[in-house]
C-alpha positions in Angstrom: -157.2 -71.2 -33.9 -158.0 -72.2 -30.3 -156.6 -75.7 -30.8 -153.8 -74.7 -33.2 -151.1 -74.4 -30.5 -152.0 -77.8 -29.1 -152.0 -79.4 -32.5 -148.6 -77.9 -33.3 -147.3 -79.1 -29.9 -148.3 -82.7 -30.9 -146.3 -82.2 -34.2 -143.3 -81.1 -32.2 -143.7 -84.0 -29.8 -143.8 -86.5 -32.8 -140.6 -85.1 -34.4 -138.8 -84.8 -31.1 -139.6 -88.4 -30.2 -138.6 -89.6 -33.7 -135.2 -87.9 -33.5 -134.6 -89.2 -30.0 -135.4 -92.7 -31.2 -132.8 -92.2 -34.0 -130.3 -91.5 -31.2 -129.8 -87.8 -32.0 -128.2 -85.9 -29.2 -131.0 -85.5 -26.6 -129.6 -82.2 -25.2 -129.7 -80.5 -28.6 -133.1 -82.0 -29.6 -134.9 -80.9 -26.5 -133.3 -77.5 -26.4 -134.0 -76.7 -30.1 -137.5 -78.1 -30.0 -138.3 -76.1 -26.8 -137.0 -72.9 -28.3 -138.8 -73.4 -31.6 -142.1 -74.0 -29.7 -141.5 -70.8 -27.7 -140.9 -68.9 -31.0 -144.1 -70.3 -32.5 -146.0 -69.4 -29.4 -144.7 -65.8 -29.6 -145.7 -65.6 -33.3 -149.2 -66.8 -32.5 -149.5 -64.3 -29.6 -149.8 -67.1 -27.0 -149.0 -66.4 -23.4 -145.3 -67.4 -22.7 -144.0 -68.5 -19.3 -143.2 -65.4 -17.2 -139.6 -64.3 -16.8 -138.2 -62.9 -13.6 -136.2 -60.3 -15.5 -137.2 -59.9 -19.2 -134.6 -58.3 -21.5 -137.1 -56.0 -23.1 -136.7 -57.7 -26.5 -138.6 -61.0 -27.2 -135.8 -62.4 -29.3 -133.3 -62.1 -26.4 -136.0 -63.3 -24.0 -135.7 -66.8 -25.6 -132.2 -67.1 -24.4 -133.1 -65.6 -21.0 -135.3 -68.7 -20.5 -132.1 -70.8 -20.8 -130.2 -68.5 -18.4 -133.0 -68.6 -15.8 -133.4 -72.4 -16.2 -129.7 -72.8 -15.5 -129.9 -70.5 -12.5 -133.0 -72.3 -11.0 -131.7 -75.8 -11.6 -128.1 -75.2 -10.4 -129.3 -73.5 -7.3 -131.6 -76.3 -6.4 -132.0 -79.8 -7.8 -128.9 -79.4 -10.0 -126.6 -78.8 -7.1 -128.2 -81.7 -5.2 -127.7 -84.1 -8.1 -124.1 -83.0 -8.6 -123.4 -83.3 -4.8 -124.8 -86.8 -4.8 -122.9 -87.7 -8.0 -119.6 -86.5 -6.4 -120.4 -88.4 -3.2 -121.1 -91.6 -5.2 -117.7 -91.2 -7.0 -115.9 -90.6 -3.7 -117.3 -93.5 -1.7 -116.6 -95.8 -4.7 -113.0 -94.6 -4.8 -112.3 -95.1 -1.1 -113.9 -98.5 -1.0 -117.0 -97.6 1.1 -119.4 -99.0 -1.5 -117.6 -102.4 -1.5 -117.7 -102.4 2.3 -121.4 -101.9 2.3 -121.9 -104.7 -0.2 -119.7 -107.0 1.8 -121.6 -106.4 5.0 -125.0 -106.6 3.4 -124.3 -109.8 1.4 -124.2 -112.0 4.5 -127.8 -111.5 5.7 -129.0 -111.3 2.1 -127.4 -114.6 1.1 -130.7 -116.4 1.3 -131.8 -114.3 -1.8 -128.9 -115.6 -3.9 -131.2 -118.1 -5.5 -134.1 -115.6 -5.7 -132.5 -112.3 -7.0 -135.7 -111.1 -8.6 -137.5 -111.4 -5.3 -134.8 -109.3 -3.6 -135.2 -106.7 -6.4 -139.0 -106.5 -5.9 -138.6 -106.1 -2.1 -136.7 -102.9 -2.8 -139.9 -101.2 -4.1 -141.8 -100.9 -0.8 -138.7 -100.2 1.2 -137.7 -97.4 -1.2 -141.2 -96.0 -1.2 -141.0 -95.6 2.6 -137.8 -93.7 2.2 -139.3 -91.6 -0.6 -141.9 -90.3 1.9 -139.0 -89.0 4.1 -136.7 -88.0 1.2 -139.1 -86.4 -1.3 -136.6 -86.0 -4.2 -136.9 -88.5 -7.0 -133.5 -87.9 -8.4 -132.0 -87.5 -4.9 -133.4 -90.8 -3.5 -132.6 -92.6 -6.8 -129.0 -91.6 -6.6 -128.7 -92.4 -2.9 -130.1 -95.9 -3.6 -127.7 -96.2 -6.6 -124.9 -95.6 -4.1 -126.1 -98.0 -1.5 -128.6 -100.6 -2.9 -127.5 -100.9 -6.5 -124.2 -102.7 -5.8 -125.9 -105.0 -3.4 -128.5 -106.0 -5.9 -125.9 -106.6 -8.6 -123.9 -108.8 -6.3 -127.0 -110.8 -5.6 -127.2 -111.7 -9.3 -129.7 -109.0 -10.4 -128.9 -107.5 -13.8 -127.9 -103.8 -13.9 -131.1 -102.9 -15.8 -133.3 -104.8 -13.4 -131.6 -103.2 -10.4 -131.9 -99.7 -11.8 -135.5 -100.2 -12.8 -136.7 -101.2 -9.3 -134.7 -98.3 -7.9 -136.5 -95.8 -10.1 -139.8 -97.5 -9.2 -139.4 -96.5 -5.6 -140.1 -92.9 -6.7 -143.3 -93.7 -8.5 -145.6 -92.4 -5.8 -145.0 -88.9 -4.5 -146.6 -89.2 -1.1 -146.0 -87.8 2.4 -146.2 -84.4 4.0 -142.7 -83.5 2.8 -143.6 -84.0 -0.9 -143.9 -80.9 -3.1 -146.8 -82.5 -5.0 -148.6 -83.4 -1.7 -148.1 -79.8 -0.5 -149.7 -78.5 -3.7 -152.5 -81.0 -3.6 -153.4 -80.3 0.0 -153.3 -76.6 -0.6 -155.7 -76.9 -3.5 -158.0 -79.3 -1.6 -157.6 -77.2 1.6 -156.7 -80.3 3.7 -154.2 -81.0 6.4 -151.2 -82.7 4.8 -150.7 -85.4 7.5 -154.4 -86.3 7.4 -154.3 -86.4 3.6 -151.3 -88.7 3.8 -152.8 -91.1 6.3 -156.4 -91.2 5.2 -156.1 -90.8 1.4 -152.6 -91.5 0.0 -151.7 -94.6 2.0 -154.9 -96.6 1.5 -154.6 -96.0 -2.3 -150.8 -96.6 -2.6 -150.8 -99.9 -0.7 -152.4 -102.0 -3.4 -150.5 -100.2 -6.1 -147.2 -101.0 -4.4 -148.1 -104.6 -4.1 -149.1 -104.8 -7.8 -145.7 -103.2 -8.8 -143.8 -105.7 -6.7 -145.5 -108.6 -8.6 -145.3 -107.0 -12.1 -141.6 -106.0 -11.7 -140.8 -109.5 -10.6 -142.1 -111.0 -13.8 -141.2 -108.2 -16.2 -137.6 -108.0 -15.2 -137.2 -111.8 -15.3 -138.8 -111.9 -18.8 -136.6 -109.1 -20.2 -133.4 -110.5 -18.7 -134.2 -113.9 -20.2 -135.2 -112.4 -23.6 -132.1 -110.2 -23.8 -129.9 -112.9 -22.4 -128.5 -110.4 -19.9 -125.0 -111.3 -18.7 -124.4 -110.6 -15.0 -121.0 -109.1 -14.8 -120.9 -109.1 -11.0 -117.8 -108.9 -9.0 -117.7 -111.1 -5.9 -117.1 -108.5 -3.2 -117.3 -111.2 -0.4 -114.1 -112.7 -1.6 -112.3 -109.4 -2.2 -109.4 -108.5 0.0 -110.4 -105.3 1.8 -108.0 -102.4 2.4 -110.6 -100.4 4.3 -112.4 -101.2 7.7 -115.9 -102.6 7.5 -117.1 -99.5 9.4 -116.9 -97.8 6.1 -120.1 -99.6 5.2 -122.0 -96.9 7.1 -120.7 -94.1 4.9 -122.9 -94.8 1.8 -126.1 -94.9 3.8 -125.2 -92.1 6.1 -127.1 -89.5 4.0 -130.2 -91.6 4.2 -129.9 -92.0 8.0 -129.4 -88.2 8.4 -132.4 -87.4 6.2 -134.7 -89.8 8.0 -133.6 -88.8 11.5 -134.1 -85.1 10.7 -137.2 -85.6 8.6 -140.3 -83.5 9.1 -142.2 -86.8 9.5 -140.5 -87.5 12.8 -140.2 -85.3 15.9 -137.1 -86.6 17.6 -136.1 -83.1 18.8 -137.9 -80.4 20.8 -136.5 -77.7 18.6 -137.1 -78.7 14.9 -133.9 -79.4 12.9 -134.3 -79.4 9.1 -131.9 -81.0 6.8 -132.0 -81.1 3.0 -130.4 -83.7 0.7 -127.5 -81.5 -0.5 -126.5 -80.6 3.1 -126.7 -84.2 4.1 -124.3 -85.1 1.2 -121.7 -82.6 2.3 -121.9 -83.7 5.9 -121.4 -87.3 4.8 -118.5 -86.3 2.6 -116.7 -84.7 5.5 -117.4 -87.7 7.7 -115.8 -89.8 4.9 -112.8 -87.4 4.7 -112.3 -87.8 8.5 -112.5 -91.6 8.2 -109.9 -91.5 5.4 -107.6 -89.3 7.5 -107.8 -91.7 10.4 -107.1 -94.6 8.1 -104.2 -93.3 5.9 -102.7 -90.7 8.4 -101.7 -88.5 5.5 -103.4 -85.1 5.3 -102.0 -84.3 1.9 -103.4 -87.5 0.4 -106.8 -86.9 2.0 -107.0 -83.4 0.7 -106.0 -84.5 -2.8 -108.7 -87.2 -2.7 -111.3 -84.4 -2.6 -110.7 -83.8 -6.3 -112.5 -87.1 -6.9 -115.6 -85.5 -5.4 -115.3 -82.4 -7.6 -114.7 -84.5 -10.7 -117.8 -86.6 -9.9 -119.8 -83.4 -9.6 -118.5 -82.2 -13.0 -119.3 -85.5 -14.8 -122.9 -85.4 -13.5 -123.3 -81.8 -14.5 -122.3 -82.3 -18.1 -124.3 -85.5 -18.6 -127.3 -85.1 -16.3 -128.0 -81.6 -15.1 -127.6 -80.1 -18.6 -130.2 -82.6 -19.9 -132.6 -81.6 -17.1 -132.2 -78.0 -18.1 -133.0 -78.7 -21.8 -136.0 -80.8 -20.8 -137.2 -77.8 -18.8 -137.1 -75.6 -21.9 -138.9 -78.3 -23.8 -141.7 -78.4 -21.1 -142.0 -74.6 -21.3 -142.5 -74.8 -25.0 -145.3 -77.4 -24.6 -147.0 -75.3 -22.0 -146.7 -72.0 -24.0 -148.4 -73.7 -27.0 -151.4 -74.6 -24.9 -150.7 -78.4 -24.9 -152.2 -78.9 -21.4 -155.1 -76.5 -21.9 -156.0 -78.2 -25.2 -156.1 -81.6 -23.5 -158.3 -80.3 -20.7 -160.7 -78.6 -23.2 -161.1 -81.8 -25.1 -162.1 -83.7 -22.0 -164.6 -81.1 -20.9 -166.1 -80.9 -24.4 -166.9 -84.6 -24.4 -169.2 -83.9 -21.5 -167.8 -86.5 -19.1 -169.3 -86.8 -15.6 -167.2 -86.6 -12.5 -165.7 -90.2 -12.9 -165.1 -89.7 -16.6 -163.4 -86.3 -16.0 -161.3 -87.8 -13.2 -160.2 -90.7 -15.4 -159.4 -88.6 -18.4 -157.5 -86.0 -16.4 -155.5 -88.7 -14.6 -154.5 -90.2 -17.9 -153.7 -86.8 -19.4 -151.5 -85.8 -16.5 -149.7 -89.2 -16.7 -148.9 -88.5 -20.3 -148.0 -84.9 -19.7 -145.6 -85.9 -17.0 -144.1 -88.6 -19.2 -143.5 -86.0 -22.0 -142.2 -83.3 -19.7 -140.1 -85.5 -17.5 -141.4 -83.7 -14.4 -144.3 -84.8 -12.2 -144.3 -81.4 -10.5 -144.5 -79.4 -13.7 -147.4 -81.5 -15.0 -149.4 -81.4 -11.7 -148.8 -77.7 -11.0 -150.2 -77.0 -14.5 -153.3 -79.1 -14.0 -153.9 -79.0 -10.2 -155.2 -75.4 -9.7 -158.1 -76.2 -12.2 -159.5 -78.9 -10.0 -161.6 -76.9 -7.5 -163.4 -75.2 -10.3 -164.1 -78.4 -12.1 -165.1 -80.3 -8.9 -167.5 -77.4 -8.0 -169.2 -77.6 -11.3 -169.6 -81.4 -11.0 -170.6 -81.2 -7.3 -167.9 -83.5 -5.9 -165.1 -83.2 -3.4 -161.8 -82.0 -4.9 -159.9 -84.9 -3.3 -161.9 -87.4 -5.4 -160.2 -86.0 -8.5 -157.0 -84.6 -7.2 -155.7 -87.7 -5.5 -155.3 -90.0 -8.6 -154.0 -87.0 -10.6 -151.3 -86.3 -8.0 -150.2 -90.0 -8.0 -150.3 -90.3 -11.8 -148.0 -87.2 -12.1 -145.2 -89.0 -10.3 -146.0 -92.3 -12.0 -145.7 -90.7 -15.4 -142.3 -89.3 -14.5 -141.1 -92.8 -13.8 -141.6 -93.8 -17.5 -140.2 -90.6 -18.9 -136.8 -90.9 -20.7 -136.2 -87.1 -19.9 -136.9 -87.3 -16.2 -134.1 -86.4 -13.9 -134.3 -89.6 -11.9 -134.1 -91.7 -15.0 -131.3 -89.8 -16.6 -129.2 -89.7 -13.3 -129.6 -93.4 -12.4 -129.0 -94.5 -16.0 -125.7 -92.5 -16.1 -124.4 -94.3 -13.0 -125.7 -97.7 -14.0 -124.2 -97.2 -17.5 -127.4 -98.2 -19.3 -129.7 -96.3 -21.7 -132.7 -94.3 -20.4 -135.0 -95.9 -23.0 -134.0 -99.4 -21.7 -135.1 -98.4 -18.2 -138.4 -96.9 -19.5 -139.1 -100.2 -21.4 -138.7 -102.0 -18.1 -140.9 -99.5 -16.2 -143.7 -99.1 -18.7 -145.7 -102.3 -18.1 -145.7 -102.2 -14.3 -146.6 -98.5 -14.3 -149.5 -98.9 -16.8 -150.8 -101.9 -14.7 -150.6 -99.7 -11.6 -152.4 -96.8 -13.3 -155.2 -99.1 -14.4 -155.5 -100.6 -10.9 -155.5 -97.1 -9.4 -158.4 -96.0 -11.6 -160.4 -99.1 -10.9 -159.7 -99.0 -7.2 -160.4 -95.3 -6.8 -163.4 -94.7 -9.1 -165.2 -98.1 -9.4 
């Protein structure tokens, strides 16, 4: 009976994966599977995720999970993703994206004959940005607005470009990261020291390995699939907007870096989140448009492009994130994670063995749930107790686990960053995952060898 829930969760995972591969609607499959797992967990008297405001009747509580998931998502990451989606639509409409490509193409011309090298160089640059902008979906969409058109115009295929952009979010490091905050709280360490002394030394070789593997993997898949580069030559395009518009797509990134917690440019701390940065940048774009067209009515009317962009992202991306959250709740309620942990402990592994098994388990859990945070928050609090029994420091186990959580998210077809970037690039999530899988598995193996052996 103890492992019954975990076994049933594996059955649900199998049928869910099968239906997704048969191209059933993912929103419906994840939602129904998640609700059915919650029903089974209730019947088996398992502990269900806690509701803020239960209805008083378990049958209605199932649908309260959906309501609370909508509320939580729309108030946080959902609003952020919609704001970025609207901003991306707006800057594309006013020609700011084309202006950025035009400006960037000149210094990057030397990569015209080496597009895959240019794509690989995006990985370390993006990882630096990820330390300052610790939102996988947020950074992914920002890079889709700024770097994606540049890479495509260099001759990189759409799939190769979006794959390296998602790869920039593979390591959740830095004091501003939610996973880092949780890890340092569990290990009782200062977040900056943890970042400098533990995260950076381990991430550097992993980043190098990913640059190399993505170079060869993307080149192989493009050749195998005979990818056609439908790239518009922006350099030869007649512009109707000033080149100063090239700053608009990267303005949110500039704002977030300048006002990041990592830097102390101001005596009185100023905090800025991704959503706020998007709205600031939108109004800067509106002012630029007014200066250019000198017609207030047209400028005000153009704002509808932003709202439409937000709506399109909501119906395609945010709703999928919400249904994936219900699916994750179902897995947790059936004891999927607890079952995996019990199996590892029952095999009698020593500290290294437990660390390796738990790192792989959290990678797989993150891959299934589509959330590195959810997987790590479920496993993380168990580490001090396990480390105490084994007589080792918590950081020796928690560091690779923390990194594998964000790595697993990068190969999850239901992860927010994969869904959001795929929607903008007009490619399938499974095609991105196929590109990401080999480099991330190689990085996972290197991490385990580098850290434990």
